[in-house]
C-alpha positions as CSV (number, residue, x, y, z in Angstrom):
1,X,68.9,75.4,133.7
2,X,70.1,74.7,137.2
3,X,71.5,71.2,137.8
4,X,72.6,70.0,141.2
5,X,75.1,67.4,139.9
6,X,76.1,68.2,136.3
7,X,76.7,71.3,134.1
8,X,73.9,72.9,132.2
9,X,73.0,71.7,128.7
10,X,73.7,75.2,127.5
11,X,77.5,74.9,128.2
12,X,78.3,74.4,124.5
13,X,76.5,77.6,123.6
14,X,78.2,79.4,126.5
15,X,81.7,78.3,125.3
16,X,80.8,79.3,121.7
17,X,79.8,82.7,122.8
18,X,82.6,83.2,125.3
19,X,84.8,85.2,122.9
20,X,82.1,87.9,122.8
21,X,82.5,88.7,126.5
22,X,85.0,91.2,127.8
23,X,87.0,89.4,130.5
24,X,86.8,92.2,132.9
25,X,83.1,91.7,133.3
26,X,83.6,88.4,135.2
27,X,79.9,87.6,135.0
28,X,78.6,86.2,131.7
29,X,75.9,88.1,129.9
30,X,73.7,86.7,127.0
31,X,72.4,90.2,126.3
32,X,69.4,92.2,127.6
33,X,65.8,92.6,126.7
34,X,65.5,95.1,123.9
35,X,61.7,95.1,123.6
36,X,59.1,94.4,126.3
37,X,55.4,94.5,126.5
38,X,55.4,97.5,128.8
39,X,58.3,99.7,127.5
40,X,58.5,98.7,123.8
41,X,62.1,99.5,122.9
42,X,64.2,99.5,126.0
43,X,67.3,101.4,125.1
44,X,71.0,100.5,125.6
45,X,72.8,98.3,128.0
46,X,72.6,99.6,131.6
47,X,69.2,101.2,131.0
48,X,66.3,100.4,133.3
49,X,63.6,98.2,132.0
50,X,60.1,96.9,132.9
51,X,59.5,93.1,132.5
52,X,56.2,91.4,133.1
53,X,55.8,87.8,134.3
54,X,52.9,85.4,134.5
55,X,52.1,81.9,135.5
56,X,50.6,79.7,132.8
57,X,47.4,77.8,133.5
58,X,47.6,74.1,134.0
59,X,47.2,72.4,130.6
60,X,49.4,74.9,128.8
61,X,51.3,73.1,126.0
62,X,55.1,72.7,126.6
63,X,57.0,71.6,123.4
64,X,58.4,68.1,123.7
65,X,56.9,67.7,127.2
66,X,53.6,67.0,128.9
67,X,51.4,70.1,129.5
68,X,52.1,72.3,132.4
69,X,50.8,71.2,135.9
70,X,52.7,73.8,137.9
71,X,49.8,75.2,139.8
72,X,48.5,71.8,140.9
73,X,52.1,70.9,141.9
74,X,52.6,74.0,144.1
75,X,49.1,73.6,145.6
76,X,50.0,70.1,146.6
77,X,53.2,71.1,148.2
78,X,52.4,74.4,149.8
79,X,48.5,74.5,149.9
80,X,46.0,76.2,147.7
81,X,44.4,78.7,150.0
82,X,40.9,79.5,148.8
83,X,41.7,77.8,145.5
84,X,40.3,80.7,143.4
85,X,41.4,81.9,140.0
86,X,43.5,84.8,141.5
87,X,46.8,83.0,142.1
88,X,47.9,86.0,144.3
89,X,45.8,84.5,147.1
90,X,47.8,81.2,147.1
91,X,50.1,80.8,150.1
92,X,53.0,80.1,147.9
93,X,52.6,83.2,145.7
94,X,53.9,86.2,147.5
95,X,56.7,85.0,149.7
96,X,58.1,82.3,147.5
97,X,57.3,82.7,143.8
98,X,56.9,86.5,143.5
99,X,59.8,87.0,145.9
100,X,62.1,85.4,143.4
101,X,61.3,88.0,140.8
102,X,61.0,90.9,143.3
103,X,64.6,90.3,144.6
104,X,66.0,91.2,141.2
105,X,63.9,94.4,141.3
106,X,65.2,95.3,144.7
107,X,68.8,95.1,143.5
108,X,68.7,96.6,140.1
109,X,67.1,98.9,137.5
110,X,64.7,96.2,136.5
111,X,61.0,96.5,137.4
112,X,59.3,93.2,137.5
113,X,55.5,93.4,137.4
114,X,53.1,90.4,137.7
115,X,50.8,90.0,134.8
116,X,47.7,88.3,136.2
117,X,46.4,87.2,132.8
118,X,47.9,84.3,130.9
119,X,46.1,83.0,127.8
120,X,47.7,79.5,127.9
121,X,49.5,79.9,124.6
122,X,52.3,77.3,124.1
123,X,55.2,78.0,126.5
124,X,58.3,79.4,124.9
125,X,56.7,80.4,121.6
126,X,55.0,83.8,122.3
127,X,56.0,87.3,123.3
128,X,54.5,89.2,126.2
129,X,51.4,91.2,125.7
130,X,49.8,93.4,128.4
131,X,46.7,91.9,129.9
132,X,47.3,88.7,127.8
133,X,50.6,87.1,129.0
134,X,53.9,88.0,130.6
135,X,57.3,88.7,128.9
136,X,58.5,85.8,131.1
137,X,56.1,82.9,131.7
138,X,56.4,80.3,134.5
139,X,55.2,76.8,133.9
140,X,56.1,73.3,135.1
141,X,56.2,69.7,134.0
142,X,58.1,66.5,134.6
143,X,61.7,66.9,133.4
144,X,63.8,64.2,135.0
145,X,62.3,63.6,138.4
146,X,64.1,63.5,141.7
147,X,67.6,65.0,141.5
148,X,69.3,66.2,138.3
149,X,67.7,69.1,136.5
150,X,65.5,71.2,138.8
151,X,64.4,73.8,136.3
152,X,65.3,75.4,133.0
153,X,64.9,78.7,131.2
154,X,65.1,79.9,127.6
155,X,67.3,82.7,126.2
156,X,66.0,86.1,125.4
157,X,63.5,86.8,123.8
158,X,62.2,83.4,125.0
159,X,62.8,83.7,128.7
160,X,60.1,81.3,129.8
161,X,60.8,79.0,132.8
162,X,59.9,75.4,133.2
163,X,60.1,73.9,136.7
164,X,60.6,70.1,137.2
165,X,57.4,69.1,138.9
166,X,58.9,65.6,139.4
167,X,61.3,67.0,141.9
168,X,58.9,67.1,144.9
169,X,61.4,66.1,147.6
170,X,63.7,69.0,146.7
171,X,61.0,71.6,146.5
172,X,59.1,70.4,149.5
173,X,62.0,71.3,151.9
174,X,60.7,74.2,154.1
175,X,64.1,75.3,155.3
176,X,64.7,79.1,155.2
177,X,61.2,79.7,153.7
178,X,61.6,77.1,151.0
179,X,65.1,78.3,149.9
180,X,65.4,75.4,147.5
181,X,62.5,76.7,145.4
182,X,63.4,80.4,145.9
183,X,67.0,80.1,144.9
184,X,66.1,77.9,141.9
185,X,63.5,80.3,140.6
186,X,65.8,83.3,141.2
187,X,68.6,81.6,139.3
188,X,66.3,80.8,136.4
189,X,65.0,84.4,136.4
190,X,68.6,85.4,136.1
191,X,68.8,83.5,132.9
192,X,65.5,85.0,131.7
193,X,66.8,88.5,132.2
194,X,70.1,87.7,130.4
195,X,72.7,86.2,132.6
196,X,74.6,83.0,131.8
197,X,76.4,80.4,133.9
198,X,79.7,81.1,135.5
199,X,82.2,79.0,137.6
200,X,83.8,80.6,140.7
201,X,85.7,79.6,143.8
202,X,83.3,82.0,145.5
203,X,79.6,81.1,145.8
204,X,77.3,82.8,143.3
205,X,73.7,82.3,142.2
206,X,74.5,81.9,138.5
207,X,76.8,78.9,139.0
208,X,75.3,75.9,137.2
209,X,75.0,73.7,140.3
210,X,72.6,74.4,143.2
211,X,74.0,76.0,146.3
212,X,71.9,76.5,149.4
213,X,74.5,78.3,151.5
214,X,73.2,81.8,150.6
215,X,70.0,83.5,149.8
216,X,69.5,85.1,146.3
217,X,71.9,87.0,144.1
218,X,75.5,87.5,145.3
219,X,78.0,90.2,144.3
220,X,78.9,88.9,140.8
221,X,75.2,88.3,140.1
222,X,74.5,91.9,141.2
223,X,77.3,93.3,138.9
224,X,75.8,91.3,136.0
225,X,72.3,92.7,136.4
226,X,73.7,96.2,136.8
227,X,75.6,95.9,133.6
228,X,72.4,94.9,131.8
229,X,69.8,97.2,133.5
230,X,71.6,99.6,135.9
231,X,71.3,100.0,139.7
232,X,68.1,100.4,141.7
233,X,68.4,104.3,141.6
234,X,67.7,104.1,137.9
235,X,64.1,103.3,138.4
236,X,61.1,105.1,140.1
237,X,58.1,103.6,141.9
238,X,56.3,103.1,138.5
239,X,59.2,101.8,136.4
240,X,62.3,103.2,134.6
241,X,63.5,106.6,135.7
242,X,67.2,106.8,135.0
243,X,69.0,109.4,137.1
244,X,71.3,110.5,134.3
245,X,70.2,114.2,134.1
246,X,69.9,117.1,136.5
247,X,66.1,116.9,136.1
248,X,65.9,113.2,137.0
249,X,68.5,113.3,139.8
250,X,68.0,111.0,142.8
251,X,67.0,113.3,145.6
252,X,69.0,112.6,148.8
253,X,67.2,115.2,150.8
254,X,68.5,118.0,153.1
255,X,72.2,118.0,154.0
256,X,71.9,119.5,157.5
257,X,74.6,121.2,159.6
258,X,76.9,118.5,161.1
259,X,75.1,115.7,159.4
260,X,75.9,113.3,156.5
261,X,74.2,111.6,153.6
262,X,75.5,108.2,152.6
263,X,74.4,105.8,149.8
264,X,75.7,102.6,148.5
265,X,76.4,101.5,152.0
266,X,75.7,97.8,151.6
267,X,78.7,97.1,149.4
268,X,81.7,95.6,151.3
269,X,84.8,93.6,150.6
270,X,82.8,90.4,150.8
271,X,81.2,88.5,147.9
272,X,78.2,87.7,150.1
273,X,75.0,89.7,149.8
274,X,72.4,89.0,152.5
275,X,68.6,88.9,151.7
276,X,68.0,92.2,153.5
277,X,70.7,94.3,151.6
278,X,69.5,96.5,148.8
279,X,71.7,99.7,148.9
280,X,74.1,99.2,146.0
281,X,75.3,101.8,143.4
282,X,77.2,101.4,140.2
283,X,78.3,103.0,137.0
284,X,77.4,100.4,134.4
285,X,79.4,101.7,131.4
286,X,80.7,104.8,129.6
287,X,77.2,106.0,128.8
288,X,76.0,105.8,132.4
289,X,76.2,108.8,134.7
290,X,74.5,109.1,138.1
291,X,73.1,112.5,139.3
292,X,72.2,113.0,143.0
293,X,70.6,116.2,144.4
294,X,70.8,117.6,147.9
295,X,69.6,120.8,149.5
296,X,71.3,123.1,152.0
297,X,69.3,125.6,154.0
298,X,72.2,128.0,154.4
299,X,75.8,128.5,153.2
300,X,77.8,125.4,154.0
301,X,81.2,123.8,153.9
302,X,80.9,120.6,151.8
303,X,82.9,117.4,152.1
304,X,82.5,114.5,149.5
305,X,83.9,111.0,149.5
306,X,83.5,108.8,146.4
307,X,84.7,105.2,147.1
308,X,85.0,102.6,144.4
309,X,84.1,99.4,146.1
310,X,83.8,95.6,145.8
311,X,85.7,92.4,146.6
312,X,88.3,90.4,144.7
313,X,87.3,86.9,143.4
314,X,88.2,84.3,140.9
315,X,85.8,83.3,138.1
316,X,85.4,82.2,134.5
317,X,82.5,81.4,132.1
318,X,81.1,78.0,132.9
319,X,82.7,75.3,130.8
320,X,85.2,77.6,129.1
321,X,88.8,76.4,128.7
322,X,91.5,77.6,131.0
323,X,91.6,78.5,134.7
324,X,89.6,81.1,136.6
325,X,91.0,84.6,136.6
326,X,90.8,87.3,139.3
327,X,88.3,90.1,139.1
328,X,89.2,93.1,141.2
329,X,85.8,94.6,141.3
330,X,86.9,97.8,143.1
331,X,89.4,98.6,140.3
332,X,87.4,98.2,137.2
333,X,86.6,101.8,136.3
334,X,88.2,105.1,137.3
335,X,85.4,107.2,138.8
336,X,85.2,110.9,139.1
337,X,82.5,113.4,140.2
338,X,81.3,116.9,139.6
339,X,79.5,119.3,141.8
340,X,76.8,121.5,140.3
341,X,75.1,124.4,142.0
342,X,72.3,126.9,141.4
343,X,73.2,129.8,139.1
344,X,71.7,133.3,139.0
345,X,69.4,132.5,136.1
346,X,68.0,129.5,137.9
347,X,69.8,126.7,136.1
348,X,72.6,124.6,137.6
349,X,76.2,125.5,136.9
350,X,79.4,123.4,137.2
351,X,81.3,124.4,140.4
352,X,84.1,121.9,140.4
353,X,85.3,118.5,139.1
354,X,87.2,116.0,141.2
355,X,89.3,113.5,139.2
356,X,92.7,113.2,141.0
357,X,92.9,109.6,142.3
358,X,94.0,106.6,140.2
359,X,91.7,103.8,139.4
360,X,90.4,102.0,142.5
361,X,91.3,104.8,144.8
362,X,89.0,107.2,146.7
363,X,88.2,110.6,145.3
364,X,87.7,113.3,147.9
365,X,86.6,116.9,148.1
366,X,87.3,118.7,151.4
367,X,86.0,122.0,152.8
368,X,84.4,123.2,149.6
369,X,82.4,126.3,150.2
370,X,78.8,126.5,149.0
371,X,78.0,130.1,149.6
372,X,74.2,130.1,149.3
373,X,71.3,128.0,150.3
374,X,69.7,125.9,147.5
375,X,69.7,122.7,145.6
376,X,73.1,121.2,144.6
377,X,74.0,118.2,142.5
378,X,76.7,115.5,142.4
379,X,77.4,113.8,139.1
380,X,79.3,110.5,139.1
381,X,80.8,108.9,136.0
382,X,83.4,106.3,135.0
383,X,86.1,105.6,132.5
384,X,85.3,102.1,131.1
385,X,82.4,99.9,129.8
386,X,82.7,97.7,132.9
387,X,80.5,97.8,136.1
388,X,82.0,99.8,139.0
389,X,80.3,99.6,142.3
390,X,80.8,102.6,144.6
391,X,79.8,104.4,147.8
392,X,79.0,108.1,148.1
393,X,79.2,110.2,151.2
394,X,78.4,113.8,151.7
395,X,78.8,115.9,154.9
396,X,78.3,119.5,155.6
397,X,78.9,122.2,158.2
398,X,77.0,125.5,158.2
399,X,79.1,128.3,156.8
400,X,80.3,130.8,159.5
401,X,78.5,134.2,159.4
402,X,81.6,136.0,160.4
403,X,80.3,137.1,163.9
404,X,83.0,135.3,165.8
405,X,82.5,137.2,169.0
406,X,78.7,136.6,168.8
407,X,77.8,140.2,169.6
408,X,75.2,140.4,166.8
409,X,77.2,142.2,164.1
410,X,80.2,141.7,161.9
411,X,82.9,144.2,162.5
412,X,86.6,144.7,163.1
413,X,86.5,142.9,166.5
414,X,85.5,139.7,164.7
415,X,88.6,140.0,162.5
416,X,90.7,140.0,165.6
417,X,88.9,136.9,166.9
418,X,89.5,135.2,163.6
419,X,93.2,136.0,163.9
420,X,93.3,134.5,167.4
421,X,91.6,131.3,166.3
422,X,93.1,130.8,162.9
423,X,94.1,127.1,162.6
424,X,92.3,125.3,165.4
425,X,89.0,127.2,165.1
426,X,88.9,129.2,161.9
427,X,90.1,128.9,158.3
428,X,90.1,130.8,155.0
429,X,86.4,130.1,154.5
430,X,85.6,131.9,157.8
431,X,87.6,134.9,156.7
432,X,85.6,135.0,153.4
433,X,82.4,134.9,155.4
434,X,83.6,137.8,157.6
435,X,84.4,139.8,154.5
436,X,81.0,139.0,152.8
437,X,79.0,139.9,155.9
438,X,81.0,142.9,157.2
439,X,78.6,145.6,158.4
440,X,75.5,143.4,158.6
441,X,73.5,143.6,161.8
442,X,72.8,139.9,162.2
443,X,70.1,140.4,164.9
444,X,67.8,142.2,162.5
445,X,65.0,140.4,160.6
446,X,65.9,141.7,157.2
447,X,69.6,142.3,157.1
448,X,71.3,143.8,154.0
449,X,74.9,144.1,153.3
450,X,76.4,147.5,153.9
451,X,78.8,148.5,151.0
452,X,82.4,148.8,152.1
453,X,83.8,152.3,151.7
454,X,87.0,152.4,149.8
455,X,89.0,153.2,152.9
456,X,87.6,150.2,154.7
457,X,88.4,147.9,151.8
458,X,92.0,149.1,151.9
459,X,92.2,148.7,155.6
460,X,90.8,145.1,155.3
461,X,93.3,144.3,152.6
462,X,96.2,145.6,154.6
463,X,95.1,143.7,157.7
464,X,94.8,140.4,155.7
465,X,98.2,140.8,153.9
466,X,100.0,141.8,157.1
467,X,98.5,138.9,158.9
468,X,99.2,136.3,156.3
469,X,102.9,137.3,156.1
470,X,103.3,137.6,159.8
471,X,104.9,134.9,162.0
472,X,102.3,132.4,163.2
473,X,102.6,133.2,167.0
474,X,99.6,134.3,168.9
475,X,101.0,134.2,172.4
476,X,100.9,138.0,172.8
477,X,97.1,138.0,172.4
478,X,95.2,138.3,175.7
């Protein structure tokens, strides 16, 4: 229930349940949907889920209230279009009502699907059934008129929503594409999917009193829905598709020479999320891992930066005793990552693990050589059952072929060029490339490596050893 002047009627229940919530979560969760009309059993916390929603026909019974008149109410405020039975043609459907559900989909592992059918069964008493009614049903009737309670929602598995159709002045306000209605519906949908009320010195959607200074879910609301259903990379175009295995990794595309791949870029040190932002990543709990795949077209030098992210803010469960406490959302879980690459038998093998930085600090991998072209993977995981937002950045440079003098083959002259340029131009990876490609005529279409004779191997070893232990002064080179 969202009330613009007083706390929700569910405060007592929230206080009673407050002991069940780990304080680090900040947001307050009433639990998640464990069974839906589309998915059946939905798995554990942090798993993606599909929820259907429908609009009840006018005349649908609402216990303790007059029957629903929501469709007539919306038609009167926003217009009825052709007035047909398909509510999707109404001018208020797509950009106002459906948008309030779709925004949660854009930000999380939830897939909200509109169920066109609704049989008019009593609101709040019946579970969702495909082609019959939604998991979450939207109705409306007179609650308390102008001001006061603007809407209310039930607790899972009764996530049905009732809009106060007596509050016409509030809902008729067209500012920011009817933000009053959109924020109210989005707030109630937050209850329907499992989020409770919170109090904060920041401005969040799931606070009990209406706030029109922002549009849609904010950072704590985002963390809450991620804890329940994961981030948006946990779903595909048709519904749940968790990226927790190599086979279901999120494909980031080709990592080209001199280019970078970045995800999770919308997270900042601010609690504000704008209506256009959707790129948020998180590890929801200890069972959640994120796999990402990328492809290189030739041997490359890889750099990886994993950044735990998020603002600090104060918050507590709405109505709970005591003062608000700080949540440092960038320091909730200690993240690490692994790099996997193609193995000779075609499966992926673990190449390295990066887990050096303390909680809240950036993990980096610099100048890591990927010797061959192919598909590689990054696996991100955390250390706690709390939600940790993060950014991930990959960059690559093509691995040198060892032909430093660019004469078309790799020979001893290239080793001399490597010596001259060691430090500012070349490094140990370039030397390894020279060794691997020694004797290859690079200007031929089908080059093959020429085996090094024993004498050449000994000469190479002697050159390297003598160089590595020699003074670092190159002034005598022409």
